[in-house]
mmJSON file of the N, C-alpha and C atoms, coordinates in Angstrom:
{"data_MODEL":{"atom_site":{
"group_PDB":["ATOM","ATOM","ATOM","ATOM","ATOM","ATOM","ATOM","ATOM","ATOM","ATOM","ATOM","ATOM","ATOM","ATOM","ATOM","ATOM","ATOM","ATOM","ATOM","ATOM","ATOM","ATOM","ATOM","ATOM","ATOM","ATOM","ATOM","ATOM","ATOM","ATOM","ATOM","ATOM","ATOM","ATOM","ATOM","ATOM","ATOM","ATOM","ATOM","ATOM","ATOM","ATOM","ATOM","ATOM","ATOM","ATOM","ATOM","ATOM","ATOM","ATOM","ATOM","ATOM","ATOM","ATOM","ATOM","ATOM","ATOM","ATOM","ATOM","ATOM","ATOM","ATOM","ATOM","ATOM","ATOM","ATOM","ATOM","ATOM","ATOM","ATOM","ATOM","ATOM","ATOM","ATOM","ATOM","ATOM","ATOM","ATOM","ATOM","ATOM","ATOM","ATOM","ATOM","ATOM","ATOM","ATOM","ATOM","ATOM","ATOM","ATOM","ATOM","ATOM","ATOM","ATOM","ATOM","ATOM","ATOM","ATOM","ATOM","ATOM","ATOM","ATOM","ATOM","ATOM","ATOM","ATOM","ATOM","ATOM","ATOM","ATOM","ATOM","ATOM","ATOM","ATOM","ATOM","ATOM","ATOM","ATOM","ATOM","ATOM","ATOM","ATOM","ATOM","ATOM","ATOM","ATOM","ATOM","ATOM","ATOM","ATOM","ATOM","ATOM","ATOM","ATOM","ATOM","ATOM","ATOM","ATOM","ATOM","ATOM","ATOM","ATOM","ATOM","ATOM","ATOM","ATOM","ATOM","ATOM","ATOM","ATOM","ATOM","ATOM","ATOM","ATOM","ATOM","ATOM","ATOM","ATOM","ATOM","ATOM","ATOM","ATOM","ATOM","ATOM","ATOM","ATOM","ATOM","ATOM","ATOM","ATOM","ATOM","ATOM","ATOM","ATOM","ATOM","ATOM","ATOM","ATOM","ATOM","ATOM","ATOM","ATOM","ATOM","ATOM","ATOM","ATOM","ATOM","ATOM","ATOM","ATOM","ATOM","ATOM","ATOM","ATOM","ATOM","ATOM","ATOM","ATOM","ATOM","ATOM","ATOM","ATOM","ATOM","ATOM","ATOM","ATOM","ATOM","ATOM","ATOM","ATOM","ATOM","ATOM","ATOM","ATOM","ATOM","ATOM","ATOM","ATOM","ATOM","ATOM","ATOM","ATOM","ATOM","ATOM","ATOM","ATOM","ATOM","ATOM","ATOM","ATOM","ATOM","ATOM","ATOM","ATOM","ATOM","ATOM","ATOM","ATOM","ATOM","ATOM","ATOM","ATOM","ATOM"],
"id":[1,2,3,4,5,6,7,8,9,10,11,12,13,14,15,16,17,18,19,20,21,22,23,24,25,26,27,28,29,30,31,32,33,34,35,36,37,38,39,40,41,42,43,44,45,46,47,48,49,50,51,52,53,54,55,56,57,58,59,60,61,62,63,64,65,66,67,68,69,70,71,72,73,74,75,76,77,78,79,80,81,82,83,84,85,86,87,88,89,90,91,92,93,94,95,96,97,98,99,100,101,102,103,104,105,106,107,108,109,110,111,112,113,114,115,116,117,118,119,120,121,122,123,124,125,126,127,128,129,130,131,132,133,134,135,136,137,138,139,140,141,142,143,144,145,146,147,148,149,150,151,152,153,154,155,156,157,158,159,160,161,162,163,164,165,166,167,168,169,170,171,172,173,174,175,176,177,178,179,180,181,182,183,184,185,186,187,188,189,190,191,192,193,194,195,196,197,198,199,200,201,202,203,204,205,206,207,208,209,210,211,212,213,214,215,216,217,218,219,220,221,222,223,224,225,226,227,228,229,230,231,232,233,234,235,236,237,238,239,240,241,242,243],
"type_symbol":["N","C","C","N","C","C","N","C","C","N","C","C","N","C","C","N","C","C","N","C","C","N","C","C","N","C","C","N","C","C","N","C","C","N","C","C","N","C","C","N","C","C","N","C","C","N","C","C","N","C","C","N","C","C","N","C","C","N","C","C","N","C","C","N","C","C","N","C","C","N","C","C","N","C","C","N","C","C","N","C","C","N","C","C","N","C","C","N","C","C","N","C","C","N","C","C","N","C","C","N","C","C","N","C","C","N","C","C","N","C","C","N","C","C","N","C","C","N","C","C","N","C","C","N","C","C","N","C","C","N","C","C","N","C","C","N","C","C","N","C","C","N","C","C","N","C","C","N","C","C","N","C","C","N","C","C","N","C","C","N","C","C","N","C","C","N","C","C","N","C","C","N","C","C","N","C","C","N","C","C","N","C","C","N","C","C","N","C","C","N","C","C","N","C","C","N","C","C","N","C","C","N","C","C","N","C","C","N","C","C","N","C","C","N","C","C","N","C","C","N","C","C","N","C","C","N","C","C","N","C","C","N","C","C","N","C","C","N","C","C","N","C","C"],
"label_atom_id":["N","CA","C","N","CA","C","N","CA","C","N","CA","C","N","CA","C","N","CA","C","N","CA","C","N","CA","C","N","CA","C","N","CA","C","N","CA","C","N","CA","C","N","CA","C","N","CA","C","N","CA","C","N","CA","C","N","CA","C","N","CA","C","N","CA","C","N","CA","C","N","CA","C","N","CA","C","N","CA","C","N","CA","C","N","CA","C","N","CA","C","N","CA","C","N","CA","C","N","CA","C","N","CA","C","N","CA","C","N","CA","C","N","CA","C","N","CA","C","N","CA","C","N","CA","C","N","CA","C","N","CA","C","N","CA","C","N","CA","C","N","CA","C","N","CA","C","N","CA","C","N","CA","C","N","CA","C","N","CA","C","N","CA","C","N","CA","C","N","CA","C","N","CA","C","N","CA","C","N","CA","C","N","CA","C","N","CA","C","N","CA","C","N","CA","C","N","CA","C","N","CA","C","N","CA","C","N","CA","C","N","CA","C","N","CA","C","N","CA","C","N","CA","C","N","CA","C","N","CA","C","N","CA","C","N","CA","C","N","CA","C","N","CA","C","N","CA","C","N","CA","C","N","CA","C","N","CA","C","N","CA","C","N","CA","C","N","CA","C","N","CA","C","N","CA","C","N","CA","C","N","CA","C"],
"label_alt_id":[null,null,null,null,null,null,null,null,null,null,null,null,null,null,null,null,null,null,null,null,null,null,null,null,null,null,null,null,null,null,null,null,null,null,null,null,null,null,null,null,null,null,null,null,null,null,null,null,null,null,null,null,null,null,null,null,null,null,null,null,null,null,null,null,null,null,null,null,null,null,null,null,null,null,null,null,null,null,null,null,null,null,null,null,null,null,null,null,null,null,null,null,null,null,null,null,null,null,null,null,null,null,null,null,null,null,null,null,null,null,null,null,null,null,null,null,null,null,null,null,null,null,null,null,null,null,null,null,null,null,null,null,null,null,null,null,null,null,null,null,null,null,null,null,null,null,null,null,null,null,null,null,null,null,null,null,null,null,null,null,null,null,null,null,null,null,null,null,null,null,null,null,null,null,null,null,null,null,null,null,null,null,null,null,null,null,null,null,null,null,null,null,null,null,null,null,null,null,null,null,null,null,null,null,null,null,null,null,null,null,null,null,null,null,null,null,null,null,null,null,null,null,null,null,null,null,null,null,null,null,null,null,null,null,null,null,null,null,null,null,null,null,null],
"label_comp_id":["MET","MET","MET","PRO","PRO","PRO","GLU","GLU","GLU","LYS","LYS","LYS","VAL","VAL","VAL","PRO","PRO","PRO","ASP","ASP","ASP","THR","THR","THR","PRO","PRO","PRO","GLU","GLU","GLU","ASN","ASN","ASN","MET","MET","MET","GLU","GLU","GLU","ILE","ILE","ILE","CYS","CYS","CYS","LYS","LYS","LYS","ARG","ARG","ARG","PHE","PHE","PHE","CYS","CYS","CYS","GLY","GLY","GLY","PRO","PRO","PRO","CYS","CYS","CYS","PRO","PRO","PRO","THR","THR","THR","PHE","PHE","PHE","LYS","LYS","LYS","PRO","PRO","PRO","ASN","ASN","ASN","GLU","GLU","GLU","LEU","LEU","LEU","MET","MET","MET","ASN","ASN","ASN","PHE","PHE","PHE","ARG","ARG","ARG","PRO","PRO","PRO","HIS","HIS","HIS","ALA","ALA","ALA","LEU","LEU","LEU","PHE","PHE","PHE","CYS","CYS","CYS","ALA","ALA","ALA","ARG","ARG","ARG","GLY","GLY","GLY","LYS","LYS","LYS","SER","SER","SER","GLU","GLU","GLU","LYS","LYS","LYS","PRO","PRO","PRO","THR","THR","THR","ASP","ASP","ASP","GLN","GLN","GLN","ILE","ILE","ILE","GLU","GLU","GLU","ASN","ASN","ASN","LYS","LYS","LYS","GLY","GLY","GLY","CYS","CYS","CYS","ASN","ASN","ASN","CYS","CYS","CYS","PRO","PRO","PRO","THR","THR","THR","CYS","CYS","CYS","ASP","ASP","ASP","VAL","VAL","VAL","LEU","LEU","LEU","LYS","LYS","LYS","ASN","ASN","ASN","TYR","TYR","TYR","GLY","GLY","GLY","LEU","LEU","LEU","VAL","VAL","VAL","GLY","GLY","GLY","GLY","GLY","GLY","TRP","TRP","TRP","PHE","PHE","PHE","CYS","CYS","CYS","ILE","ILE","ILE","HIS","HIS","HIS","GLY","GLY","GLY","ILE","ILE","ILE","SER","SER","SER"],
"label_asym_id":["A","A","A","A","A","A","A","A","A","A","A","A","A","A","A","A","A","A","A","A","A","A","A","A","A","A","A","A","A","A","A","A","A","A","A","A","A","A","A","A","A","A","A","A","A","A","A","A","A","A","A","A","A","A","A","A","A","A","A","A","A","A","A","A","A","A","A","A","A","A","A","A","A","A","A","A","A","A","A","A","A","A","A","A","A","A","A","A","A","A","A","A","A","A","A","A","A","A","A","A","A","A","A","A","A","A","A","A","A","A","A","A","A","A","A","A","A","A","A","A","A","A","A","A","A","A","A","A","A","A","A","A","A","A","A","A","A","A","A","A","A","A","A","A","A","A","A","A","A","A","A","A","A","A","A","A","A","A","A","A","A","A","A","A","A","A","A","A","A","A","A","A","A","A","A","A","A","A","A","A","A","A","A","A","A","A","A","A","A","A","A","A","A","A","A","A","A","A","A","A","A","A","A","A","A","A","A","A","A","A","A","A","A","A","A","A","A","A","A","A","A","A","A","A","A","A","A","A","A","A","A","A","A","A","A","A","A","A","A","A","A","A","A"],
"label_entity_id":["1","1","1","1","1","1","1","1","1","1","1","1","1","1","1","1","1","1","1","1","1","1","1","1","1","1","1","1","1","1","1","1","1","1","1","1","1","1","1","1","1","1","1","1","1","1","1","1","1","1","1","1","1","1","1","1","1","1","1","1","1","1","1","1","1","1","1","1","1","1","1","1","1","1","1","1","1","1","1","1","1","1","1","1","1","1","1","1","1","1","1","1","1","1","1","1","1","1","1","1","1","1","1","1","1","1","1","1","1","1","1","1","1","1","1","1","1","1","1","1","1","1","1","1","1","1","1","1","1","1","1","1","1","1","1","1","1","1","1","1","1","1","1","1","1","1","1","1","1","1","1","1","1","1","1","1","1","1","1","1","1","1","1","1","1","1","1","1","1","1","1","1","1","1","1","1","1","1","1","1","1","1","1","1","1","1","1","1","1","1","1","1","1","1","1","1","1","1","1","1","1","1","1","1","1","1","1","1","1","1","1","1","1","1","1","1","1","1","1","1","1","1","1","1","1","1","1","1","1","1","1","1","1","1","1","1","1","1","1","1","1","1","1"],
"label_seq_id":[1,1,1,2,2,2,3,3,3,4,4,4,5,5,5,6,6,6,7,7,7,8,8,8,9,9,9,10,10,10,11,11,11,12,12,12,13,13,13,14,14,14,15,15,15,16,16,16,17,17,17,18,18,18,19,19,19,20,20,20,21,21,21,22,22,22,23,23,23,24,24,24,25,25,25,26,26,26,27,27,27,28,28,28,29,29,29,30,30,30,31,31,31,32,32,32,33,33,33,34,34,34,35,35,35,36,36,36,37,37,37,38,38,38,39,39,39,40,40,40,41,41,41,42,42,42,43,43,43,44,44,44,45,45,45,46,46,46,47,47,47,48,48,48,49,49,49,50,50,50,51,51,51,52,52,52,53,53,53,54,54,54,55,55,55,56,56,56,57,57,57,58,58,58,59,59,59,60,60,60,61,61,61,62,62,62,63,63,63,64,64,64,65,65,65,66,66,66,67,67,67,68,68,68,69,69,69,70,70,70,71,71,71,72,72,72,73,73,73,74,74,74,75,75,75,76,76,76,77,77,77,78,78,78,79,79,79,80,80,80,81,81,81],
"pdbx_PDB_ins_code":[null,null,null,null,null,null,null,null,null,null,null,null,null,null,null,null,null,null,null,null,null,null,null,null,null,null,null,null,null,null,null,null,null,null,null,null,null,null,null,null,null,null,null,null,null,null,null,null,null,null,null,null,null,null,null,null,null,null,null,null,null,null,null,null,null,null,null,null,null,null,null,null,null,null,null,null,null,null,null,null,null,null,null,null,null,null,null,null,null,null,null,null,null,null,null,null,null,null,null,null,null,null,null,null,null,null,null,null,null,null,null,null,null,null,null,null,null,null,null,null,null,null,null,null,null,null,null,null,null,null,null,null,null,null,null,null,null,null,null,null,null,null,null,null,null,null,null,null,null,null,null,null,null,null,null,null,null,null,null,null,null,null,null,null,null,null,null,null,null,null,null,null,null,null,null,null,null,null,null,null,null,null,null,null,null,null,null,null,null,null,null,null,null,null,null,null,null,null,null,null,null,null,null,null,null,null,null,null,null,null,null,null,null,null,null,null,null,null,null,null,null,null,null,null,null,null,null,null,null,null,null,null,null,null,null,null,null,null,null,null,null,null,null],
"Cartn_x":[80.878,80.097,79.028,77.763,76.71,76.908,76.493,76.534,75.224,75.267,74.041,73.278,71.993,71.163,70.736,71.091,70.664,69.161,68.527,67.102,66.988,66.999,66.993,65.753,65.361,64.238,64.498,65.737,66.076,65.832,66.28,66.056,64.577,63.846,62.404,61.7,62.116,61.516,61.769,62.969,63.271,62.396,62.311,61.523,60.07,59.493,58.089,57.848,58.833,58.69,58.663,59.27,59.354,58.387,58.255,57.306,55.866,55.637,54.276,53.589,54.226,53.605,53.948,54.633,55.039,53.814,53.832,52.677,52.414,53.365,53.179,52.794,53.338,53.171,51.712,51.046,49.671,48.651,48.621,47.606,47.692,48.875,49.066,48.966,48.701,48.548,49.743,50.947,52.147,52.398,51.776,51.926,51.268,50.427,49.744,50.517,51.679,52.487,53.886,54.415,55.777,56.734,57.723,58.181,57.566,56.498,55.699,56.343,57.648,58.343,59.845,60.615,62.081,62.623,62.11,62.423,63.901,64.594,66.024,66.845,66.299,66.984,66.407,65.096,64.394,64.095,64.195,63.877,62.52,62.2,60.981,59.728,58.617,57.322,56.976,56.276,55.803,54.569,54.007,52.892,53.436,52.752,53.254,53.497,54.631,55.039,53.998,53.356,52.362,51.078,50.969,49.818,50.144,51.359,51.773,51.793,50.984,50.976,51.994,52.992,54.049,53.49,53.424,52.898,53.967,55.213,56.297,57.048,58.162,59.044,59.661,59.622,60.268,61.671,62.079,63.396,64.554,64.6,65.751,65.949,64.909,65.037,65.176,65.14,65.144,66.528,66.522,67.779,68.456,67.692,68.318,69.143,68.572,69.292,70.584,70.488,71.657,72.692,72.238,73.147,73.964,73.435,74.112,74.619,74.596,75.176,74.42,73.115,72.318,72.022,71.738,71.338,70.048,69.318,68.078,66.902,66.018,64.81,63.889,62.62,61.615,62.019,62.614,63.043,61.854,60.67,59.471,59.083,59.375,59.016,60.16,61.365,62.502,63.492,63.378,64.32,65.651,66.637,67.971,68.872,69.569,70.452,71.887],
"Cartn_y":[31.974,33.192,33.003,33.297,33.156,34.125,33.673,34.525,35.284,36.442,37.171,36.358,36.208,35.423,36.3,35.913,36.689,36.518,37.601,37.592,37.219,35.905,35.403,34.548,34.376,33.479,32.048,31.604,30.248,30.099,31.075,31.01,31.135,31.925,32.052,30.724,29.984,28.666,27.714,27.746,26.919,27.367,28.667,29.235,28.765,28.758,28.352,26.944,26.082,24.703,24.614,25.575,25.536,26.512,27.725,28.688,28.294,27.733,27.35,26.503,25.424,24.599,25.027,26.145,26.602,26.812,26.303,26.448,27.879,28.782,30.182,31.044,30.754,31.587,31.741,30.653,30.736,31.218,30.662,31.114,32.614,33.181,34.604,35.471,34.829,35.524,36.435,35.922,36.721,37.026,36.254,36.534,37.864,38.398,39.665,40.877,40.655,41.741,41.679,42.819,42.852,42.304,41.591,41.281,40.031,39.506,38.393,37.017,36.903,35.61,35.858,34.81,34.851,35.84,35.685,36.6,36.594,35.494,35.431,36.33,36.694,37.616,39.024,39.115,40.397,41.064,40.337,40.899,40.43,40.795,40.305,40.908,40.276,40.721,42.085,42.884,44.178,44.037,42.836,42.627,42.809,43.587,43.801,42.485,42.392,41.166,40.705,41.646,41.259,40.708,40.755,40.202,38.872,38.382,37.109,36.045,35.012,33.899,32.863,32.61,31.658,30.245,29.54,28.183,27.173,27.617,26.738,27.347,26.725,27.288,26.185,26.362,25.416,25.856,27.049,27.555,26.598,25.978,25.123,23.965,23.581,22.496,23.003,24.317,24.913,24.841,24.529,24.453,25.812,26.898,28.235,28.464,28.155,28.317,27.509,26.279,25.406,25.897,26.326,26.756,27.994,28.828,30.08,30.134,29.003,28.928,29.711,29.903,30.629,29.746,30.357,29.631,30.246,29.455,29.958,29.736,30.695,30.61,31.756,31.583,32.601,33.948,33.906,35.139,36.033,35.439,36.234,37.097,36.644,37.374,38.252,37.71,38.385,39.01,38.695,39.233,38.517,39.166,38.593,39.294,38.51,39.142,39.103],
"Cartn_z":[-12.202,-12.316,-13.394,-13.086,-14.096,-15.255,-16.428,-17.618,-17.736,-18.403,-18.711,-19.75,-19.525,-20.436,-21.609,-22.826,-23.99,-24.244,-24.62,-24.961,-26.435,-26.7,-28.067,-28.313,-29.567,-29.872,-29.392,-29.463,-29.014,-27.507,-26.724,-25.282,-24.951,-25.731,-25.51,-25.755,-26.761,-27.027,-25.865,-25.321,-24.139,-22.979,-22.799,-21.702,-21.762,-22.932,-23.079,-22.551,-22.707,-22.237,-20.71,-20.041,-18.581,-17.914,-18.437,-17.865,-18.174,-19.347,-19.723,-18.663,-18.214,-17.177,-15.74,-15.574,-14.235,-13.35,-12.112,-11.231,-10.771,-10.915,-10.529,-11.728,-12.894,-14.087,-14.522,-14.844,-15.375,-14.344,-13.123,-12.168,-11.849,-11.932,-11.644,-12.892,-14.038,-15.315,-15.625,-15.372,-15.581,-17.049,-17.953,-19.375,-19.75,-18.871,-19.127,-18.635,-18.03,-17.472,-18.07,-18.433,-18.965,-17.938,-18.327,-19.664,-20.264,-19.69,-20.196,-20.03,-20.128,-19.992,-20.081,-20.059,-20.094,-19.049,-17.846,-16.749,-16.378,-16.62,-16.291,-17.211,-18.343,-19.255,-19.168,-18.947,-19.05,-17.726,-16.633,-15.318,-14.828,-13.594,-12.963,-13.593,-13.299,-13.801,-13.23,-14.021,-13.544,-12.656,-12.567,-11.646,-10.237,-9.4,-8.035,-7.301,-6.674,-5.985,-4.978,-4.29,-3.281,-3.903,-5.23,-5.929,-6.629,-6.421,-7.018,-5.934,-6.131,-5.2,-5.664,-4.856,-5.176,-5.045,-6.165,-6.175,-6.589,-6.634,-7.046,-8.215,-8.575,-9.597,-10.437,-11.749,-12.663,-13.062,-12.673,-13.085,-12.793,-11.608,-11.322,-12.302,-13.025,-13.992,-15.43,-15.621,-16.962,-17.614,-18.898,-19.64,-19.78,-19.802,-19.879,-18.621,-17.462,-16.195,-16.218,-16.679,-16.718,-17.735,-18.907,-19.967,-19.6,-18.717,-18.384,-16.95,-16.257,-14.918,-13.862,-14.065,-13.085,-11.894,-10.772,-9.575,-9.054,-8.308,-7.725,-8.646,-8.641,-9.429,-9.074,-9.369,-9.114,-9.708,-10.91,-11.565,-11.895,-12.063,-12.341,-11.154,-9.951,-8.734,-8.243,-8.25,-7.618,-8.587,-9.852,-10.828,-10.78,-11.343,-11.459,-10.457,-9.656,-8.655,-9.098],
"occupancy":[1.0,1.0,1.0,1.0,1.0,1.0,1.0,1.0,1.0,1.0,1.0,1.0,1.0,1.0,1.0,1.0,1.0,1.0,1.0,1.0,1.0,1.0,1.0,1.0,1.0,1.0,1.0,1.0,1.0,1.0,1.0,1.0,1.0,1.0,1.0,1.0,1.0,1.0,1.0,1.0,1.0,1.0,1.0,1.0,1.0,1.0,1.0,1.0,1.0,1.0,1.0,1.0,1.0,1.0,1.0,1.0,1.0,1.0,1.0,1.0,1.0,1.0,1.0,1.0,1.0,1.0,1.0,1.0,1.0,1.0,1.0,1.0,1.0,1.0,1.0,1.0,1.0,1.0,1.0,1.0,1.0,1.0,1.0,1.0,1.0,1.0,1.0,1.0,1.0,1.0,1.0,1.0,1.0,1.0,1.0,1.0,1.0,1.0,1.0,1.0,1.0,1.0,1.0,1.0,1.0,1.0,1.0,1.0,1.0,1.0,1.0,1.0,1.0,1.0,1.0,1.0,1.0,1.0,1.0,1.0,1.0,1.0,1.0,1.0,1.0,1.0,1.0,1.0,1.0,1.0,1.0,1.0,1.0,1.0,1.0,1.0,1.0,1.0,1.0,1.0,1.0,1.0,1.0,1.0,1.0,1.0,1.0,1.0,1.0,1.0,1.0,1.0,1.0,1.0,1.0,1.0,1.0,1.0,1.0,1.0,1.0,1.0,1.0,1.0,1.0,1.0,1.0,1.0,1.0,1.0,1.0,1.0,1.0,1.0,1.0,1.0,1.0,1.0,1.0,1.0,1.0,1.0,1.0,1.0,1.0,1.0,1.0,1.0,1.0,1.0,1.0,1.0,1.0,1.0,1.0,1.0,1.0,1.0,1.0,1.0,1.0,1.0,1.0,1.0,1.0,1.0,1.0,1.0,1.0,1.0,1.0,1.0,1.0,1.0,1.0,1.0,1.0,1.0,1.0,1.0,1.0,1.0,1.0,1.0,1.0,1.0,1.0,1.0,1.0,1.0,1.0,1.0,1.0,1.0,1.0,1.0,1.0,1.0,1.0,1.0,1.0,1.0,1.0],
"B_iso_or_equiv":[0.0,0.0,0.0,0.0,0.0,0.0,0.0,0.0,0.0,0.0,0.0,0.0,0.0,0.0,0.0,0.0,0.0,0.0,0.0,0.0,0.0,0.0,0.0,0.0,0.0,0.0,0.0,0.0,0.0,0.0,0.0,0.0,0.0,0.0,0.0,0.0,0.0,0.0,0.0,0.0,0.0,0.0,0.0,0.0,0.0,0.0,0.0,0.0,0.0,0.0,0.0,0.0,0.0,0.0,0.0,0.0,0.0,0.0,0.0,0.0,0.0,0.0,0.0,0.0,0.0,0.0,0.0,0.0,0.0,0.0,0.0,0.0,0.0,0.0,0.0,0.0,0.0,0.0,0.0,0.0,0.0,0.0,0.0,0.0,0.0,0.0,0.0,0.0,0.0,0.0,0.0,0.0,0.0,0.0,0.0,0.0,0.0,0.0,0.0,0.0,0.0,0.0,0.0,0.0,0.0,0.0,0.0,0.0,0.0,0.0,0.0,0.0,0.0,0.0,0.0,0.0,0.0,0.0,0.0,0.0,0.0,0.0,0.0,0.0,0.0,0.0,0.0,0.0,0.0,0.0,0.0,0.0,0.0,0.0,0.0,0.0,0.0,0.0,0.0,0.0,0.0,0.0,0.0,0.0,0.0,0.0,0.0,0.0,0.0,0.0,0.0,0.0,0.0,0.0,0.0,0.0,0.0,0.0,0.0,0.0,0.0,0.0,0.0,0.0,0.0,0.0,0.0,0.0,0.0,0.0,0.0,0.0,0.0,0.0,0.0,0.0,0.0,0.0,0.0,0.0,0.0,0.0,0.0,0.0,0.0,0.0,0.0,0.0,0.0,0.0,0.0,0.0,0.0,0.0,0.0,0.0,0.0,0.0,0.0,0.0,0.0,0.0,0.0,0.0,0.0,0.0,0.0,0.0,0.0,0.0,0.0,0.0,0.0,0.0,0.0,0.0,0.0,0.0,0.0,0.0,0.0,0.0,0.0,0.0,0.0,0.0,0.0,0.0,0.0,0.0,0.0,0.0,0.0,0.0,0.0,0.0,0.0,0.0,0.0,0.0,0.0,0.0,0.0],
"pdbx_formal_charge":[null,null,null,null,null,null,null,null,null,null,null,null,null,null,null,null,null,null,null,null,null,null,null,null,null,null,null,null,null,null,null,null,null,null,null,null,null,null,null,null,null,null,null,null,null,null,null,null,null,null,null,null,null,null,null,null,null,null,null,null,null,null,null,null,null,null,null,null,null,null,null,null,null,null,null,null,null,null,null,null,null,null,null,null,null,null,null,null,null,null,null,null,null,null,null,null,null,null,null,null,null,null,null,null,null,null,null,null,null,null,null,null,null,null,null,null,null,null,null,null,null,null,null,null,null,null,null,null,null,null,null,null,null,null,null,null,null,null,null,null,null,null,null,null,null,null,null,null,null,null,null,null,null,null,null,null,null,null,null,null,null,null,null,null,null,null,null,null,null,null,null,null,null,null,null,null,null,null,null,null,null,null,null,null,null,null,null,null,null,null,null,null,null,null,null,null,null,null,null,null,null,null,null,null,null,null,null,null,null,null,null,null,null,null,null,null,null,null,null,null,null,null,null,null,null,null,null,null,null,null,null,null,null,null,null,null,null,null,null,null,null,null,null],
"auth_seq_id":[1,1,1,2,2,2,3,3,3,4,4,4,5,5,5,6,6,6,7,7,7,8,8,8,9,9,9,10,10,10,11,11,11,12,12,12,13,13,13,14,14,14,15,15,15,16,16,16,17,17,17,18,18,18,19,19,19,20,20,20,21,21,21,22,22,22,23,23,23,24,24,24,25,25,25,26,26,26,27,27,27,28,28,28,29,29,29,30,30,30,31,31,31,32,32,32,33,33,33,34,34,34,35,35,35,36,36,36,37,37,37,38,38,38,39,39,39,40,40,40,41,41,41,42,42,42,43,43,43,44,44,44,45,45,45,46,46,46,47,47,47,48,48,48,49,49,49,50,50,50,51,51,51,52,52,52,53,53,53,54,54,54,55,55,55,56,56,56,57,57,57,58,58,58,59,59,59,60,60,60,61,61,61,62,62,62,63,63,63,64,64,64,65,65,65,66,66,66,67,67,67,68,68,68,69,69,69,70,70,70,71,71,71,72,72,72,73,73,73,74,74,74,75,75,75,76,76,76,77,77,77,78,78,78,79,79,79,80,80,80,81,81,81],
"auth_comp_id":["MET","MET","MET","PRO","PRO","PRO","GLU","GLU","GLU","LYS","LYS","LYS","VAL","VAL","VAL","PRO","PRO","PRO","ASP","ASP","ASP","THR","THR","THR","PRO","PRO","PRO","GLU","GLU","GLU","ASN","ASN","ASN","MET","MET","MET","GLU","GLU","GLU","ILE","ILE","ILE","CYS","CYS","CYS","LYS","LYS","LYS","ARG","ARG","ARG","PHE","PHE","PHE","CYS","CYS","CYS","GLY","GLY","GLY","PRO","PRO","PRO","CYS","CYS","CYS","PRO","PRO","PRO","THR","THR","THR","PHE","PHE","PHE","LYS","LYS","LYS","PRO","PRO","PRO","ASN","ASN","ASN","GLU","GLU","GLU","LEU","LEU","LEU","MET","MET","MET","ASN","ASN","ASN","PHE","PHE","PHE","ARG","ARG","ARG","PRO","PRO","PRO","HIS","HIS","HIS","ALA","ALA","ALA","LEU","LEU","LEU","PHE","PHE","PHE","CYS","CYS","CYS","ALA","ALA","ALA","ARG","ARG","ARG","GLY","GLY","GLY","LYS","LYS","LYS","SER","SER","SER","GLU","GLU","GLU","LYS","LYS","LYS","PRO","PRO","PRO","THR","THR","THR","ASP","ASP","ASP","GLN","GLN","GLN","ILE","ILE","ILE","GLU","GLU","GLU","ASN","ASN","ASN","LYS","LYS","LYS","GLY","GLY","GLY","CYS","CYS","CYS","ASN","ASN","ASN","CYS","CYS","CYS","PRO","PRO","PRO","THR","THR","THR","CYS","CYS","CYS","ASP","ASP","ASP","VAL","VAL","VAL","LEU","LEU","LEU","LYS","LYS","LYS","ASN","ASN","ASN","TYR","TYR","TYR","GLY","GLY","GLY","LEU","LEU","LEU","VAL","VAL","VAL","GLY","GLY","GLY","GLY","GLY","GLY","TRP","TRP","TRP","PHE","PHE","PHE","CYS","CYS","CYS","ILE","ILE","ILE","HIS","HIS","HIS","GLY","GLY","GLY","ILE","ILE","ILE","SER","SER","SER"],
"auth_asym_id":["A","A","A","A","A","A","A","A","A","A","A","A","A","A","A","A","A","A","A","A","A","A","A","A","A","A","A","A","A","A","A","A","A","A","A","A","A","A","A","A","A","A","A","A","A","A","A","A","A","A","A","A","A","A","A","A","A","A","A","A","A","A","A","A","A","A","A","A","A","A","A","A","A","A","A","A","A","A","A","A","A","A","A","A","A","A","A","A","A","A","A","A","A","A","A","A","A","A","A","A","A","A","A","A","A","A","A","A","A","A","A","A","A","A","A","A","A","A","A","A","A","A","A","A","A","A","A","A","A","A","A","A","A","A","A","A","A","A","A","A","A","A","A","A","A","A","A","A","A","A","A","A","A","A","A","A","A","A","A","A","A","A","A","A","A","A","A","A","A","A","A","A","A","A","A","A","A","A","A","A","A","A","A","A","A","A","A","A","A","A","A","A","A","A","A","A","A","A","A","A","A","A","A","A","A","A","A","A","A","A","A","A","A","A","A","A","A","A","A","A","A","A","A","A","A","A","A","A","A","A","A","A","A","A","A","A","A","A","A","A","A","A","A"],
"auth_atom_id":["N","CA","C","N","CA","C","N","CA","C","N","CA","C","N","CA","C","N","CA","C","N","CA","C","N","CA","C","N","CA","C","N","CA","C","N","CA","C","N","CA","C","N","CA","C","N","CA","C","N","CA","C","N","CA","C","N","CA","C","N","CA","C","N","CA","C","N","CA","C","N","CA","C","N","CA","C","N","CA","C","N","CA","C","N","CA","C","N","CA","C","N","CA","C","N","CA","C","N","CA","C","N","CA","C","N","CA","C","N","CA","C","N","CA","C","N","CA","C","N","CA","C","N","CA","C","N","CA","C","N","CA","C","N","CA","C","N","CA","C","N","CA","C","N","CA","C","N","CA","C","N","CA","C","N","CA","C","N","CA","C","N","CA","C","N","CA","C","N","CA","C","N","CA","C","N","CA","C","N","CA","C","N","CA","C","N","CA","C","N","CA","C","N","CA","C","N","CA","C","N","CA","C","N","CA","C","N","CA","C","N","CA","C","N","CA","C","N","CA","C","N","CA","C","N","CA","C","N","CA","C","N","CA","C","N","CA","C","N","CA","C","N","CA","C","N","CA","C","N","CA","C","N","CA","C","N","CA","C","N","CA","C","N","CA","C","N","CA","C","N","CA","C","N","CA","C","N","CA","C","N","CA","C"],
"pdbx_PDB_model_num":[1,1,1,1,1,1,1,1,1,1,1,1,1,1,1,1,1,1,1,1,1,1,1,1,1,1,1,1,1,1,1,1,1,1,1,1,1,1,1,1,1,1,1,1,1,1,1,1,1,1,1,1,1,1,1,1,1,1,1,1,1,1,1,1,1,1,1,1,1,1,1,1,1,1,1,1,1,1,1,1,1,1,1,1,1,1,1,1,1,1,1,1,1,1,1,1,1,1,1,1,1,1,1,1,1,1,1,1,1,1,1,1,1,1,1,1,1,1,1,1,1,1,1,1,1,1,1,1,1,1,1,1,1,1,1,1,1,1,1,1,1,1,1,1,1,1,1,1,1,1,1,1,1,1,1,1,1,1,1,1,1,1,1,1,1,1,1,1,1,1,1,1,1,1,1,1,1,1,1,1,1,1,1,1,1,1,1,1,1,1,1,1,1,1,1,1,1,1,1,1,1,1,1,1,1,1,1,1,1,1,1,1,1,1,1,1,1,1,1,1,1,1,1,1,1,1,1,1,1,1,1,1,1,1,1,1,1,1,1,1,1,1,1]
}}}
């Protein structure tokens, strides 16, 4: 069973390493919409889903995902299930 991801500075630092170069994050300017990052802890972006072009996902390789037993990805678009 996946653990809830804590919204901590440590997890945010890990997130920056994976979301920063994410092919979907920057082109869609998701940093300009709440929650800005660490979507696996904070929930999906407030940018309307139909305005986000999916260009790929770095979540499956992220250490936060691995550390908390999460599966899937695209937390910025789909949130946490």
